[in-house]
C-alpha positions in Angstrom: 22.7 -5.0 -57.4 22.9 -2.0 -60.0 26.4 -2.0 -61.7 25.7 1.4 -63.0 26.4 3.3 -59.9 30.1 4.2 -59.5 31.5 3.8 -56.0 32.3 7.4 -55.9 28.6 8.1 -55.8 27.6 6.2 -52.9 30.8 5.8 -50.9 31.2 8.2 -48.0 33.8 11.0 -48.1 36.5 10.5 -45.6 35.3 13.5 -43.5 31.7 12.0 -43.4 33.2 8.6 -42.3 35.4 10.3 -39.9 32.5 12.3 -38.4 30.2 9.4 -38.1 33.1 7.1 -36.3 33.6 10.2 -33.9 29.9 10.7 -33.3 30.0 14.1 -34.5 27.9 14.0 -37.5 25.0 16.2 -37.2 22.4 13.9 -39.0 23.2 10.3 -38.9 19.9 9.2 -40.2 20.8 10.8 -43.4 23.8 8.4 -43.7 23.5 5.3 -41.9 20.8 2.5 -42.4 19.4 2.2 -46.0 20.1 5.4 -48.3 19.1 5.8 -52.1 22.1 6.6 -54.6 20.8 7.2 -57.8 18.9 4.1 -58.9 20.4 2.1 -56.3 20.5 1.6 -52.6 23.2 1.6 -50.1 23.4 0.3 -46.6 25.7 1.6 -43.8 26.3 0.3 -40.5 28.4 1.4 -37.5 29.2 -1.8 -35.5 32.4 -1.6 -33.5 33.9 -4.9 -33.0 32.7 -6.3 -36.2 35.1 -7.8 -38.9 32.5 -8.8 -41.3 28.9 -7.3 -41.9 26.1 -8.6 -44.3 22.8 -6.9 -44.9 19.7 -8.9 -45.0 15.9 -8.5 -44.9 14.0 -9.1 -41.7 12.9 -12.4 -43.0 16.6 -13.4 -43.8 16.9 -12.9 -47.5 20.7 -11.8 -48.0 21.1 -8.3 -49.7 24.8 -7.9 -50.0 28.0 -7.9 -48.1 29.2 -4.5 -46.7 32.8 -3.2 -47.3 34.8 -2.3 -44.1 35.9 1.4 -43.9 38.8 1.5 -41.5 39.2 -0.4 -38.3 36.6 1.6 -36.0 33.6 -0.6 -37.3 32.0 1.5 -40.2 30.7 -0.7 -43.0 28.9 0.2 -46.4 27.9 -1.1 -49.7 25.4 -1.6 -52.2 22.5 -4.0 -51.6 20.2 -5.9 -53.7 17.0 -4.1 -53.4 14.6 -1.7 -55.4 13.1 0.1 -52.7 13.6 1.2 -49.0 12.9 -1.5 -46.5 13.8 -2.5 -42.8 17.0 -4.4 -42.8 19.1 -6.2 -40.3 23.0 -6.6 -40.2 24.4 -10.1 -39.5 27.8 -9.3 -38.1 30.8 -11.5 -36.9 34.1 -11.6 -35.8 36.9 -14.0 -34.3 34.8 -14.3 -31.2 31.3 -15.3 -32.9 28.6 -13.7 -34.9 25.4 -11.8 -34.0 22.7 -9.6 -35.7 21.1 -6.4 -35.1 17.9 -4.9 -36.7 18.9 -1.4 -38.0 17.5 1.4 -36.0 18.3 4.1 -38.7 15.9 2.0 -41.2 12.9 3.3 -39.1 11.1 6.4 -39.4 10.1 8.8 -36.6 7.6 8.0 -33.9 6.9 11.8 -33.1 4.9 13.7 -35.2 4.5 17.4 -36.0 1.7 17.9 -33.6 4.0 16.8 -30.9 6.6 19.4 -32.1 3.9 22.0 -32.1 2.2 21.5 -29.0 5.5 20.6 -26.9 7.1 23.8 -28.4 3.9 25.7 -27.3 4.1 24.3 -23.8 0.6 22.9 -24.0 1.1 19.2 -24.7 -0.5 17.5 -21.7 0.3 13.8 -22.8 4.1 14.2 -23.0 4.3 11.3 -20.9 3.0 9.1 -23.7 5.5 10.6 -26.1 8.6 11.3 -24.2 10.9 8.7 -22.2 11.2 5.1 -23.2 8.1 3.4 -24.5 8.0 -0.4 -25.4 6.2 -0.6 -28.7 5.9 -2.1 -32.1 7.0 0.0 -35.0 6.9 -1.1 -38.3 6.1 -4.7 -37.3 9.2 -4.9 -35.1 9.2 -4.7 -31.3 11.4 -2.4 -29.6 11.8 0.8 -27.6 11.2 4.5 -28.8 13.2 6.9 -26.8 12.5 10.7 -26.9 14.3 13.5 -24.8 13.9 17.3 -24.9 17.6 18.8 -25.2 17.2 21.9 -27.5 20.7 23.2 -27.2 22.7 19.9 -27.5 24.9 19.1 -30.4 24.2 15.4 -30.0 22.2 13.2 -27.7 22.6 9.4 -27.9 20.9 6.6 -25.9 23.5 4.4 -24.1 23.4 1.2 -22.0 24.7 -2.3 -21.7 23.1 -3.0 -25.0 25.5 -0.9 -26.9 28.5 -1.0 -24.5 27.6 2.7 -23.0 29.1 4.0 -26.4 27.4 7.2 -27.5 28.4 6.7 -31.2 26.2 3.7 -31.7 22.7 5.1 -31.2 22.8 8.8 -31.9 19.2 10.2 -32.0 17.3 12.1 -34.6 17.0 16.0 -33.9 13.7 17.5 -34.3 14.6 21.1 -34.9 11.3 22.7 -34.6 10.9 21.5 -30.8 14.5 20.6 -29.6 13.2 16.9 -29.2 15.6 14.0 -30.1 14.2 10.6 -30.9 15.1 7.1 -31.9 13.6 3.7 -32.2 15.8 0.8 -31.1 14.3 -2.5 -32.3 14.5 -5.5 -30.2 15.1 -4.1 -26.9 13.2 -5.5 -24.1 11.4 -4.1 -21.1 13.9 -3.8 -18.1 16.6 -2.3 -20.2 19.0 0.0 -18.4 19.8 3.1 -20.2 20.9 7.0 -20.0 21.3 9.7 -22.4 24.9 10.8 -23.5 24.7 14.2 -24.5 27.0 16.8 -26.2 26.5 20.2 -25.2 26.5 23.6 -27.0 30.1 23.8 -26.4 31.2 20.5 -27.9 31.8 18.9 -24.6 30.2 16.1 -23.1 27.9 16.5 -20.0 27.7 13.9 -17.5 25.3 10.9 -18.4 21.9 12.0 -17.6 18.9 9.8 -16.4 15.7 10.0 -18.5 13.6 13.1 -17.1 10.5 11.0 -18.1 11.8 7.7 -17.0 8.7 5.5 -15.5 11.3 3.3 -13.7 14.7 3.6 -12.2 17.8 1.5 -11.0 17.8 1.2 -7.3 19.9 3.7 -5.5 22.9 4.1 -5.4 22.6 3.4 -9.1 21.2 6.0 -11.1 20.3 4.6 -14.4 16.8 4.8 -16.0 15.0 1.5 -16.8 12.5 0.7 -19.6 9.3 0.2 -17.8 7.3 -3.1 -18.2 4.5 -1.8 -20.8 2.0 -4.4 -19.7 -1.2 -2.5 -18.9 -2.3 -2.9 -15.1 -5.8 -4.2 -14.6 -7.5 -2.0 -12.2 -10.3 -3.0 -10.1 -11.4 0.3 -8.4 -13.9 1.7 -10.9 -16.5 1.8 -8.3 -14.2 3.8 -6.0 -13.4 6.1 -8.6 -17.1 6.6 -9.6 -17.9 7.5 -6.0 -15.0 9.9 -5.8 -16.1 11.7 -8.6 -19.5 12.4 -7.4 -18.1 13.5 -3.8 -17.5 17.4 -2.9 -14.3 17.0 -0.9 -14.8 20.2 0.8 -18.2 18.6 2.4 -16.8 15.0 2.8 -14.7 13.6 5.9 -11.0 13.8 5.2 -8.8 12.3 7.7 -5.3 11.7 6.3 -2.5 9.4 7.6 0.8 10.7 6.4 3.2 8.0 5.9 7.0 7.6 4.8 7.0 4.2 3.4 10.6 3.4 4.1 10.1 3.7 8.1 6.5 2.8 8.7 7.7 -0.6 9.4 10.7 -2.7 8.3 11.0 -6.2 7.2 13.7 -8.6 8.6 17.2 -7.4 8.8 15.8 -3.8 8.7 15.1 -4.2 5.1 12.3 -1.9 3.4 8.9 -3.6 2.7 7.8 -3.9 -0.6 4.8 -2.1 -2.2 2.7 -5.5 -2.0 4.0 -6.2 1.7 2.8 -2.4 2.4 -0.4 -3.1 0.9 -0.9 -6.3 3.2 0.0 -4.3 6.1 -0.5 -0.6 5.9 -3.8 -0.5 4.0 -5.8 -2.7 6.4 -4.1 -0.9 9.3 -5.0 2.6 8.1 -8.5 1.5 7.2 -9.3 -0.2 10.5 -8.3 3.2 12.4 -10.8 4.9 10.1 -8.6 7.1 7.9 -9.8 8.1 4.7 -6.6 9.0 2.9 -3.1 7.9 3.0 -0.4 10.7 2.2 3.2 9.7 1.1 6.2 11.6 1.5 7.5 11.7 -2.0 8.1 8.3 -3.6 9.2 9.7 -6.8 12.6 8.4 -7.5 15.4 10.1 -5.4 19.0 9.1 -4.8 19.4 9.9 -1.1 17.3 8.4 1.7 18.2 11.2 4.1 16.0 13.5 1.9 13.0 11.5 2.4 12.0 12.2 -1.0 12.1 15.6 -1.2 15.0 15.8 -3.4 13.5 13.9 -6.3 15.4 13.2 -9.8 12.6 11.0 -11.4 9.4 12.9 -11.4 7.6 9.9 -13.2 8.9 7.0 -11.5 8.0 5.4 -8.3 11.0 4.7 -6.3 12.7 1.3 -6.8 13.0 1.0 -3.1 9.9 -0.9 -2.8 9.5 -2.6 -6.0 8.4 -2.0 -9.5 5.7 0.5 -11.0 3.2 -2.5 -11.1 3.7 -3.1 -7.4 2.7 0.7 -6.7 -0.2 0.3 -8.8 -1.4 -2.7 -6.9 -0.9 -0.8 -3.7 -3.2 1.9 -5.0 -5.9 -0.3 -6.3 -5.8 -2.2 -2.9 -6.1 0.9 -1.1 -9.1 2.1 -3.1 -10.6 -1.2 -2.6 -10.4 -0.9 1.2 -12.0 2.7 0.9 -8.6 4.7 1.2 -7.6 7.5 -1.1 -3.9 8.1 -1.8 -2.3 11.5 -1.9 1.2 12.0 -3.1 3.7 14.7 -1.7 5.0 16.2 -5.0 8.0 18.5 -5.3 7.9 21.1 -8.2 9.7 23.7 -6.2 13.1 22.8 -6.6 15.5 19.7 -7.8 18.7 18.4 -6.9 21.8 19.1 -8.5 23.1 15.5 -8.7 25.2 15.0 -11.9 22.8 12.5 -13.4 19.7 15.0 -12.9 18.1 17.8 -14.6 21.0 20.4 -13.9 22.3 21.9 -17.1 20.9 19.1 -18.8 22.0 19.9 -22.3 24.8 21.9 -21.2 22.8 25.0 -20.5 20.5 25.9 -17.8 17.7 24.2 -19.4 15.3 23.4 -16.5 16.7 26.0 -14.2 17.4 29.6 -14.4 21.0 30.5 -15.4 21.1 33.3 -12.6 21.4 31.8 -9.3 19.2 34.7 -7.9 16.4 33.1 -9.7 17.5 29.5 -10.3 19.3 28.4 -6.9 17.7 27.6 -3.7 20.1 28.6 -0.7 18.1 26.8 1.8 18.3 23.4 0.3 21.4 23.8 -2.2 19.0 22.9 -4.8 18.1 24.3 -8.4 14.9 26.0 -9.0 12.8 25.4 -11.9 12.3 28.0 -14.6 8.5 28.2 -14.4 8.4 30.7 -17.0 9.6 28.5 -19.7 6.9 26.9 -21.4 8.5 23.5 -22.0 9.6 23.3 -18.1 6.1 24.2 -16.9 4.6 21.5 -19.3 7.1 18.9 -17.9 5.8 19.6 -14.3 2.3 19.8 -15.2 2.7 16.5 -17.2 4.3 14.9 -13.9 1.2 15.9 -11.9 -1.1 14.7 -14.4 0.7 11.5 -14.8 0.5 10.3 -11.3 -3.3 11.5 -11.2 -4.0 9.3 -14.5 -1.7 6.7 -14.5 -1.8 5.5 -11.1 -5.4 6.6 -10.3 -4.1 8.8 -7.3 -6.5 11.0 -5.5 -4.7 14.0 -4.9 -1.1 15.7 -4.7 0.2 17.8 -1.9 2.4 20.3 -3.4 5.5 20.9 -1.1 7.1 24.3 -0.4 4.7 26.6 -2.4 5.6 29.7 -0.2 9.2 29.2 -1.8 7.6 29.3 -5.3 5.5 32.4 -4.5 8.2 34.9 -3.3 11.2 35.9 -5.5 12.9 37.0 -2.1 12.0 33.7 -0.3 14.8 33.0 2.3 17.0 35.9 0.4 18.6 38.9 1.6 18.4 42.3 -0.1 20.4 41.9 -3.5 20.2 38.4 -3.6 16.7 38.4 -5.6 15.5 39.9 -8.7 12.2 41.7 -8.8 9.6 41.0 -11.2 8.6 43.2 -14.1 6.5 45.5 -11.8 9.1 45.7 -9.1 7.6 43.3 -6.5 8.5 40.1 -5.0 5.8 38.0 -6.4 6.9 35.2 -8.5 4.5 35.8 -11.6 5.9 32.7 -13.7 5.5 30.4 -10.6 1.9 31.8 -9.9 0.9 31.1 -13.5 2.3 27.8 -13.5 0.5 26.7 -10.2 -2.9 28.0 -11.6 -2.3 26.0 -15.0 -1.4 23.0 -13.0 -4.5 23.2 -10.8 -6.9 23.9 -13.6 -5.3 20.8 -15.7 -5.6 18.4 -12.8 -9.1 19.1 -11.9 -10.1 19.5 -15.4 -9.0 16.1 -16.4 -9.5 14.1 -13.0 -12.9 14.0 -11.5 -13.0 14.1 -7.7 -9.2 14.6 -7.0 -7.8 17.3 -4.8 -4.8 19.3 -4.6 -3.2 20.7 -1.4 -0.8 23.4 -0.7 1.9 23.5 1.8 1.8 27.1 1.9 2.9 28.9 5.1 2.3 32.6 4.6 -0.8 34.6 4.4 -0.9 34.5 0.5 -4.6 35.3 -0.5 -6.7 32.9 -2.2 -4.4 29.8 -2.3 -7.7 27.3 -2.3 -9.9 29.8 -4.3 -10.5 29.0 -7.8 -8.4 30.3 -10.7 -11.5 32.1 -12.4 -11.9 34.0 -9.1 -8.2 35.1 -9.0 -7.1 32.2 -6.7 -4.4 29.7 -7.2 -6.7 27.1 -7.7 -5.9 24.4 -4.9 -8.5 22.5 -3.3 -7.0 22.9 0.1 -4.1 24.6 2.0 -2.2 23.3 5.1 -3.1 25.3 8.1 0.3 26.1 9.5 -0.9 28.8 12.0 -3.2 26.3 13.7 -0.5 23.8 14.2 2.1 26.4 15.6 -0.5 28.1 17.9 -1.9 25.1 19.6 1.2 23.2 19.9 3.0 26.4 21.5 -0.2 26.5 23.9 -0.1 22.9 24.9 3.7 23.1 25.5 3.0 25.6 28.6 2.2 24.4 32.0 -1.6 24.3 32.4 -1.3 27.1 35.1 -0.1 29.4 32.5 -2.4 28.5 29.7 -5.0 31.2 30.9 -2.4 33.8 30.0 -2.3 32.5 26.3 -6.0 31.8 25.8 -5.8 33.6 22.5 -3.5 30.9 20.9 -6.5 28.8 20.7 -9.1 31.4 19.6 -7.3 33.4 17.3 -7.3 30.6 14.7 -11.1 31.0 14.2 -10.5 34.8 12.8 -9.3 33.0 9.7 -10.4 29.5 9.7 -12.7 29.9 6.9 -10.6 32.0 4.7 -9.1 28.9 2.9 -10.3 25.3 2.6 -7.9 24.1 5.4 -6.2 20.9 6.4 -5.1 20.9 10.0 -1.3 19.2 9.7 0.5 17.6 12.5 3.1 16.3 9.9 6.4 14.6 9.9 8.2 18.2 10.1 6.8 18.6 13.7 8.4 15.4 14.8 12.0 15.3 13.7 15.3 17.4 13.9 15.4 17.8 17.7 11.8 19.1 17.9 10.6 16.0 19.9 7.6 13.7 19.6 4.1 15.1 19.9 3.8 13.4 23.3 7.0 15.1 24.4 5.9 18.5 23.4 2.8 18.3 26.0 3.4 19.9 29.4 3.2 18.0 32.6 4.0 14.7 34.1 3.5 11.5 32.1 -0.3 11.1 32.9 -0.9 14.9 31.9 1.2 14.4 28.6 -1.1 11.6 27.5 -4.2 13.3 28.7 -3.2 16.5 27.0 -2.4 14.7 23.6 -5.7 12.7 23.8 -7.6 16.1 24.3 -5.6 17.6 21.6 -6.7 15.0 19.2 -10.2 15.4 20.3 -10.0 19.3 20.0 -8.5 18.8 16.7 -11.0 16.4 15.4 -13.9 18.8 16.5 -12.3 21.8 15.1 -13.2 23.1 11.5 -10.9 21.7 8.8 -9.8 18.6 7.4 -7.4 16.3 9.8 -3.7 15.0 9.1 -1.5 13.3 11.6 1.8 11.5 10.9 2.5 7.9 11.2 3.1 6.8 14.8 1.4 10.0 16.2 -1.8 7.6 16.7 0.0 5.6 19.3 2.2 8.6 20.8 5.7 7.3 20.8 8.1 9.0 23.0 10.9 9.3 20.6 10.8 11.5 17.6 10.7 9.9 14.2 13.8 8.3 12.9 13.8 7.4 9.1 16.3 4.7 9.4 14.1 2.4 11.2 10.5 1.4 11.7 8.1 2.8 14.2 8.2 1.8 17.8 5.3 -0.7 17.6 6.3 -2.6 20.6 4.8 0.6 22.4 1.3 -0.8 21.7 1.8 -3.4 24.3 1.1 -0.6 26.9 -2.2 0.5 27.8 -1.2 4.4 27.5 -0.3 4.1 23.9 -2.9 1.3 22.8 -5.5 3.9 24.5 -4.3 6.7 22.3 -4.9 4.4 19.3 -8.2 3.8 20.4 -8.8 7.6 20.7 -7.9 7.9 16.9 -10.0 5.1 15.9 -13.2 6.5 17.7 -12.5 10.0 16.7 -12.3 8.9 13.1 -15.6 6.9 13.3 -17.4 10.0 14.8 -16.0 12.5 12.2 -17.1 10.2 9.5 -20.4 9.3 10.8 -21.6 12.8 12.2 -22.1 15.0 9.1 -22.2 18.2 11.5 -18.3 17.4 12.2 -17.4 17.4 8.4 -20.1 18.8 6.1 -19.2 22.5 6.6 -15.4 22.2 7.4 -14.7 25.0 5.1 -17.8 27.2 5.7 -18.1 29.7 8.8 -21.9 28.8 8.9 -20.6 25.4 10.2 -19.4 26.7 13.4 -20.5 28.6 16.3 -18.5 29.5 19.6 -20.5 28.6 23.0 -17.6 29.4 25.3 -14.7 31.4 24.1 -13.7 33.5 27.0 -13.2 31.0 30.0 -9.7 31.9 30.4 -9.5 31.0 34.0 -10.7 27.5 33.4 -8.9 27.3 30.0 -12.1 25.8 28.7 -13.4 26.1 25.2 -16.9 24.9 23.5 -18.5 25.2 20.2 -21.3 23.8 17.9 -20.5 22.1 14.7 -23.4 22.3 12.1 -24.1 21.1 8.5 -27.4 21.7 7.2 -30.3 19.8 8.7 -28.1 17.2 10.4 -28.1 17.1 14.1 -25.7 19.4 15.7 -22.6 18.4 17.5 -21.1 20.3 20.7 -17.3 19.9 21.5 -15.9 20.9 24.9 -12.3 21.0 25.9 -10.9 21.3 29.4 -7.1 22.2 29.0 -6.3 22.0 32.6 -5.9 18.9 34.8 -8.6 20.3 36.9 -12.0 18.5 36.7 -15.1 20.6 36.8 -18.2 19.0 38.0 -21.3 20.8 37.4 -20.0 23.1 34.8 -22.8 25.0 33.1 -22.7 24.6 29.3 -24.8 26.6 27.0 -26.1 24.6 24.2 -27.9 25.4 20.8 -31.2 23.4 21.8 -32.8 21.5 24.7 -33.0 17.8 24.7 -30.9 14.9 25.1 -27.3 15.1 24.0 -25.2 11.8 23.6 -21.8 11.6 24.7 -20.1 10.2 21.5 -16.3 10.7 22.6 -14.9 11.4 25.9 -11.0 11.3 25.8 -10.8 10.9 29.5 -12.5 7.6 29.4 -10.9 4.4 30.8 -10.8 2.7 27.7 -8.1 5.5 26.5 -6.3 5.2 29.8 -8.1 8.2 31.2 -9.4 8.8 34.8 -12.9 7.5 33.7 -14.7 10.9 34.6 -17.9 11.7 32.3 -21.4 12.0 31.8 -22.5 8.3 31.8 -23.3 8.5 28.3 -25.2 11.6 27.9 -26.6 14.9 29.3 -30.1 16.5 29.2 -30.3 20.3 28.3 -33.1 22.2 29.7 -34.9 25.3 27.9 -33.2 28.0 29.8 -31.2 30.6 28.1 -27.6 30.7 29.1 -24.8 32.9 27.7 -26.9 33.9 24.6 -28.0 30.5 23.7 -31.4 28.8 24.2 -30.5 25.9 26.3 -28.1 24.9 29.0 -26.8 21.7 30.9 -24.7 21.2 34.0 -21.9 18.6 33.0 -19.0 16.8 34.3 -16.0 18.1 32.7 -13.0 15.8 33.0 -9.5 16.8 33.5 -7.4 17.4 30.4 -10.1 16.1 28.1 -12.3 16.7 25.2 -16.1 15.9 25.1 -18.1 15.5 21.7 -21.8 15.5 22.2 -24.3 14.6 19.4 -27.7 16.0 19.6 -30.4 13.1 19.5 -32.7 13.4 16.5 
């Protein structure tokens, strides 16, 4: 140890020492750890509770005993080394001894390019840099933490490992980007942590969960958790290769929408784990012939009642069902069963829970400061500031994270309409026009376009779907053509019109014929998904079965006919869990579905209808190959109001055509003359009135023969037996 250095040259001043102890010193990395003092080196540590501290090299060589500065736990002293090195502190008190590797001896993990691209808002791998990453740094294992908080005076990592003391692990501030970082050696995966932030006004904000946390505590606890870094071994390479080669617009897409917490419950009404769901849900959905599962948000959220639509962790699969590896195993199992996985994703708003993103660094960081832009009156939530580059990048990174890290096949973006309009659900004076004086949210539009371009550009074969309930043009048109860039849009008009129609008594339906035909005026304006979602069977709306008019038999028959109608209608298909067996009660998120109903034939028959419709939809190219193109559809009967009969042809290139006929009255019609696109034999592929489905059993004995006699503008016709409240699907024999 050098004797030429006077204590005055290396000892901290009293104000510096006081600031370190108080946690108010602006740059603790310049004082703590190992620092050069002339020709010598000094070590400093802040270890509350220690009475004696000695510095040593990582391999145990003693470097010197440190002096105690007061009673708060600050120690400093010259050490016997001629160069900077990683050091550890051996501490002790009356209760025992312990050792810690000094975090302030390590250099930064982030680099200047992270600063540049983060500040520019173009960093598309932020989830590899921000958050908590178990890693080896300087040959020492530990965890690198990084967070964006540009207006904070101080940011610290706190947890059980440091007694939740924000003075212990104050982070390095990267001034160019507003990011803070620290590498804490020897922390293991599973460590619980939050960020302690001193805001711009010098006041502590509530402890914050990590915006980029990859795992979280189980609610009601709210801390983040260092995720296990072990890479997951995927076995879905063949599935992903096939997905990349597929044109989703011309492929069958039949989606089973699921709330994981209430599809089925375990003993004592507990949640099933991701692995249990893989064992039960995956084979069930595959057996019924669905092509995709769509999950209500499983991004971490504090409140069960929100169904996931109030997320606080946009990078963490909820701990309700297990750990991140469990979710990866689920997706891998789904892919190996031929099922895609779509995630409901919520960039429209975020909850104002104290541990969340609201006023994250003491300022309106993720949200707009003005409530006319930054607060959502419908949901009592904050609205993202889409015009802030770093916020847009945060959201885009979230979308990419799920698609890349978990191999998801798509995201369905919730509440897009609320993002597009500045006056959404607001009265005059409660919103601010855009720079041109309009109500379009230009910043949100730009964000959605960027998100879609990035998602499709980096993940071959994925799809993005918009829940957009207005007539906004070009939602599913490419960005370079002026659209928003989504692959598909939910067809809310189809759902509303058809359910309204089927809620009317059959005798009155002839007066509302246009509820069925109107949708074809715009059916190809977008790439549509036909959604019978969770929103239609909750909050007093009743189940789909109860929405149908008539007595019990008519309700079941109408719903079967409706499903046949929908599967034959242009557009991709989506139904909510349970709707495949027609429960009487609306969905209750606090318990599992009414599986006992399947012991009854009416419900089991409904399930068989869905299975057979999915099989027909997937096996007949005419039913899916031109779902989004007008040339794939042609009306055969559109004006039979008196009988409430509808018929059309589905076509796809050279594939055999398919004819769909629906009778929406309980009156059977024998000898009904049906125009057809060509003569010859037509096989009856599906008849929703079959006894197998709990129908009356009327039909056409497996098929019909069309004669070459022009009828109603078409080249052929056949007299058919049209069952009551039924849909028939005929395929032309090749």
